[in-house]
N, C-alpha and C positions, 0 to 999 in steps of 0.2 A: 504494499499499500503506499502511496505517496505521501510526503510529509505534507503536513497541514499549515501553510503559511497564508492565511487569508488577507492580512495586511497588504503583504507583497503583491498577492493577486490583484487586489484591488488597485493599488497604485500602477501596477504595471499595465493593467487593461486601459487606464486612462491616460496614460503619458508616453508609452512605448510606440504607439502607432506610427506617428510622423517620423520617428527616428528610424524604426526598424525596416519599414518599406523602402527606404532609400539604401540601405545597406545590401550588399551581395554576400549570403551566407555560403561560404565556399564548401564547407562540409556538406551542406544541403544540395549545392549543385553536383558535387560528386556523386551522392545517392541518387539524384534525379537522372543523371547520365547512365547509370548502371542500370536503372529500372526501365527508361525509356528504351534504351539501345537493346535490353533483352526482350522487352514486350514486342518491339518493332523490328526484330530480327528476321530475316528469312526462315530461319528455324521455326518460328511460330506461324508461319504460312498465311499471314493476315488474320487470324484469329476469329475464323469464321465459325459461329456457333455450330456444335454438333461434329466438328472436326478434330483431328488429333493436335491441331495448332491451337484450337481453343483448350484442349485439355491440357496442353504443356503450359499455356498460360495461367489457367486455373491453378495447377500445382505450383507454379512458380508464386503466385499470389498468395496461396495459402502458406507457403514456406515463409514468405516475407513477412506476413502478419504474425506468424508464430514466432519469428525472430524478433519482431518488435516488442512482442509480449502481450499480444492481445488474447482475449478469450474467444474460443470457437463459438460463432452464433448462428451456424448454419442448421441443417437437419442431418448433415454427416460431417462432423468436424466444422470446418470453416465454409463447407460446400452446401448451398441450397439448389439441388437439382430440380429442373422442370422441363415438362415436355410442351412442345408446340408443334403446329402442323407447317412444314416449309413449303409444300405446294401440292396441288392435285395432278396426277397424272393419268394418262388413258392407257389401259391394258393393250398391249399389241395386237393389232388386228382385229380387235374386239369391238371398237366403236366405228360403225359404218353408217353410210346413207345412200340410198337409191332415190331419185326423184325420176319419175316416168321411165323407170327400169334402167335409168343411166347411173353408173357408179360414180360417186362423188369422192374426192381424196381428203381425208382427214387433214384439217390445217391448211391445205391449199384452197378447197372449196367451202370448208365448214369446220366448225368446232363446238362441242358442248359448252354452255356457260355454267355458272355457279348456281343457277337454279334447277339444274337438271338433275333428275332421278337415274338410277341405272335400270333400264328396261329395255324390252325389244318389242317391235310391233312390225308386222309385215302386211304390205299391200293395202294401205288404208287411205281413203279418199282425203285429198286436201282442199280445204275450203278457205278462200281468202276472207279474212276479218277485217280488211282495211287497216286501220290504225290500232285497233282493237281497244278504242275508247268508248266507254259507255258512262255518259253524265248527262242525264236527262233533266237534272235540275237546272243545268246550263243550255239546255235545248239541243244537246248533241248526243247521238248514239250511233256507231258504226253498226251495231248489232240489230237495232230496230229496222235498218233498211235490207237486211238479208232474207233473201227469199226462202231460206233454209236454216234450221236450227243446227249449231256445229256440233251437238252431241255425237260422240263417237267418230269425230273427224280429227284430222290433224288441222290445227289453225295456223294460217299463214299471215303473219302480222308484220306491217311497216312500223318500226319502232320510232319513226320521227313523227311529226305531227302535221296536220294540214294547216295551211297559211291562214292567217287571220282567224284563228279560233276563237278569240275573245276570252279566254281563260287559260290558266296555266294547264297543259296537258298532265294527265297522271303519269307516274313514274313507271318503270318496267315492270316492277314487281306487281303494282296494282293491276295493270293490264294483263299480266301473265294470270294473277289469280282470277280476274274476270273471266277469261278463256277457260281456266280450270273449273270454274263454277258452273259454266255453261255446258260442260261435258267433254270438252277437247281432251283428246288421249295424248298429243304431243303437240309442241309448239316449234314453227320454223320461223326464225325471226330473220328480218333483213332491213335495210337502210335505204330508202329512196335517194337521200341526199348525201352529196359528196362531202367529206369533212365532218360529218355528224359524229359525235362520240359514241361509239359502239362498246357493247360489253367486252371485256377483256377476256383473251384465251388464256391468262395466267392468273391464277388465284390460289389460295391456300386451304380454303375451306369450301365444303359443298353445303349450300342451304337449299336442299331440294324441296320443291313443291309437289313432288309425287309422281310427275310424267316426265318424258325426255324434252329436252329444250335445247336446241342448237341454234346457232347463229350462222346465217349464209353470206358468206361473201360474195362481192359482185361477179367474181369468176363463176359463181354457180350457176348463173343464168346465161352464160355464153351460149349454149346450145339449146337450152329450155327457157325462154322468156318468163319473167315472173307471171305474166297472166296466163300462161299456158300450162302452169304445175298442176296435175290432175291427181296424182297419187304418190306415195312415198312409203319405203321400208327403212326404219330407223333402229339401230342398237346403240346405246351408250354404256360403256362399262369404264368408270372413272373411279379413283381411289385417292383418299388423303395419305399423304407421306409424313409420318411423325418424325421428329427429331427431338434431341435433349440438349439443354443448355444449363449453364451453371453459374449462379450468383456466387460470389465469395465474400463472406461476412465476418467481421471481427468486432469484438465489443471491449470496450474500456469502461469498467464498473466503478463508478464514484460513490455507491449507495445512494443514489437521488432517485426522486420520484419522476424525473424527467430526462429524456434522452434527445440529444442531437444527432441526426443522421448526416455524415459526411459521405459524399458518393461521386461516382463518375463510371461511364461504362469502359469495359476492357476489349469488347469484341469489335471486328471491323468486317471488312468484305472479303475475306480471302483473297481469291484470284480474280476477283471483280464480279461480273454479272449484274444482277439488279442492283441499282443504286449507284453503280460506278460511272464516272464522268469521262472515263478513259475509252479511246477509240483505238484498238490496235490488237497485237498478238497477246495472248493470255499472259498475264504477269501478277505477281504478288502484290497484293496493296497493303504496305506494312501499317500504315495508319499511325504514324509516329505523333502527330498532333492530335489525330481523331481516331481513339483517344488514349494513346499511351501516355500523353502529357497529363491528362486529367487523373488518370489512374495513378501515376507516379506521384501526383499531388495529394492524392488520397492517403498514400502510403507515408508521405513525408508529414502530414499534419497528424496522422497517427503517431508517428515517430516523436514529433514535437509534444503532444498532449501526454504520451507515455512518459517523457523523460524530462518535462519542464520542472519538476520538483513543486508542482502547485496542486491544490486540491480544488478542482473545478466544482460547480455547483449542479452541472449536468453531467449525466452519463453520455458516453460517444458510442455510435455504432457507425462502423466504417464499412461500405459496401461498394464492390466492384461488381456492376452489373453485366450481364450478358444479353444477347439478342437485343440490343437497342437498335442496332441497325435494321432489325427485322419489324421495327413498329413498337419501340419502347417496351418490349415482351417482358424483360428481366424485371424493371421496376414495376410494371403492372402485376406481375405474378408476386412480388415480394409484398405489395399493398394488399392483395387478396389473400396471401398466406405469410402473414409477418411472423418473424421469429421473436418478436415481443409486441405487446399490445399497442396498436396505432394510438390509442389514447394518451400513451407514455411519450410519444414523440413531440418534442417541443418545436423543432424546425428544422429544415433540411438545407443544406448547402451542397449543391450539384456542380462539378466542374467538368466541362465538355469543350475541349480544345483550349488549352491554357498556355500553349507553348509557342506561339509564333508573334509575340509582342516585339514591336520595333520601337524606335525612339519616337516619342510624340504619339504614339497610339493610345487610346483608352483601353481600360478594362470595362467591358459591357457586362453589366449586371441585370439580369432580368428577373421577373417576378415580383417586383417592387409592389404590385398591388395586393399580395396575398397577405401583407401584415401592415398595419399603420405604424408598427415598429421601425420598419426598414428604412425608410426615406430620413426621417430625421437623424437616426443614428449613423447612416452612411455619410450625410451630409456633414456631420460632425467629425467624421473619419477621413478628412481630406488627406490624400497621400501625394507627397512631393515627387515621387518617381514616376506617377503616371495620372492622368485624369481619369474619371468615371463617366461612362454613358449609362444612365438609368432608365430602364423601360419596364413598362408594365407586364406584358407577354407572360403571362403566368401559366399558360398551357403551351407553350412553345414546344418545338419538336426535340425534347431532350427528357431526360429522367426525372426532373422535379415536376414534371406535368402530372404523373399519377398521384404525387403526393398532394399537390394542390386539389386535384378531383376528390380527394378523400377528405379535404377540410384541414390541410396541414400547411402552414406557411412554408414557401419554399423559394429559393434563390438559385439563379443559374447564372454561373461566371463563366465568360470566354473572352478570347482575344480577337474574334472575328474570323471571317471567311478568308480564303486565299486560293490562288490558281492551282494549288496541289490538292485540294479538296476531293477525296474520294477518287484520287488517281495514285498511281504506283510511285509517283515522285513524293509523296508525303513521307519523307524519310527523316532519320534521326538528324543528320548533319545539318538540317534546316531548322532544328528546335533552338531557340534562344533560351538556354538554360539559366543564364544570369538573370534575365528578366522574369522568368519563371520563378525564380527562387525569391525575387522581390514581391510578386503576386502572392505567393505563399506567406511571406512574411507579413503581408497586409492581412490575409485571412486569418492567420494565428492571432494578430492582435484584435481583430473584429470579432473573433469567436470569445475571446476573454472579456470583451466588452459586453457582448451579448449575454455572457454568462452571468453577469451581474443583474440581469434583467428579469429573471424569474420565468415563468410560463408566459410566452408572448401570446398575443391575440391573433386569431386568424380572420381575415377579411375577404369575403366574397365579392369582388368588384363588380360593379354593374357594367355590363357591355354596352 
């Protein structure tokens, strides 16, 4: 247990900020270089969730938290494993479509969408349901003008909307359910307008409405015009591909009722693919700034709080999230399955890309609207080494958002975007470790100031 020096803590918290953030902590720089260069090495293969590279990074972070002296707070030591769905795939040669007895090619002519069920129907008549809109309260219905009910038919629906409709057209799900309720056994969707946003062929979960639903590309109608589609045979066989990722969680227990979460994600894009801004041959995306820099900062703050010989008034939970690049999945999972009650969490500091500050650049701090305590404290905490840019953006695209939506005050700190974002060129040699050490010194002092404020308020800002 650390020595209790409350007076020193009080004085340090209020006078050290302007001094420390100007200094470069050489020992911290050395530790940061080791952590970032290790996490962003080719050996980690871009730390894509569910891969051997992510496992290596997970094990490294667990080792470092143990070396620092943190208490494990995962479900298996420092690790909190969770499952997610990476993508939906088609079984080879099992998803097929024939229109007017003409065989169409999967992905070239058509593809199933997220609403589709797995099923097979053979030689069923197709009936055009126009735009598939039924809104009699607005004086419009494609179905009331039909000569025939679509029960036991395949419905062919144009997912665009008529010009001068006079009201907002129902979304795709509403139109699909309308056709389903009227007895359609399958849906063939298409777009009559070039440039219209169509359903994606890539998705990670199936949200079946109970019948096959496929989208027809314009190439489908090369030999059979849309107005001459008479019958179809259709089979859809798709499945969700599960994967597993791993949060890494360490705890510093100060016997307090309140806990502060300090976090950043450690996953990245692997060899590229979805989310990459790079166009070229397959290459490792090492993600030195995004977000080996933030992960290293989490470790450095853990080192400081464990070794500063002060007794803070908060406990501290240090989390390296995975699957942030998949849609903030790691932080969302933790909030759903926390390793300590969410009611005990005082506030959150998230660091995502804190390694590319240059002279004159600001430290951007987002989430200001999540507590009325943030702005006045930060305004008091002017740092001579760099200016601040303060933004509300409580639900921005990083891991603080999950906590904000759970009613927990949360800040996100970062140094801004750059030309290497989500590219293989985001490498260790481009990290400004000296500036990152100054940012961490500021956060250390800010944490000690906040430590004197007790449980802070949550503010749901009106949009």
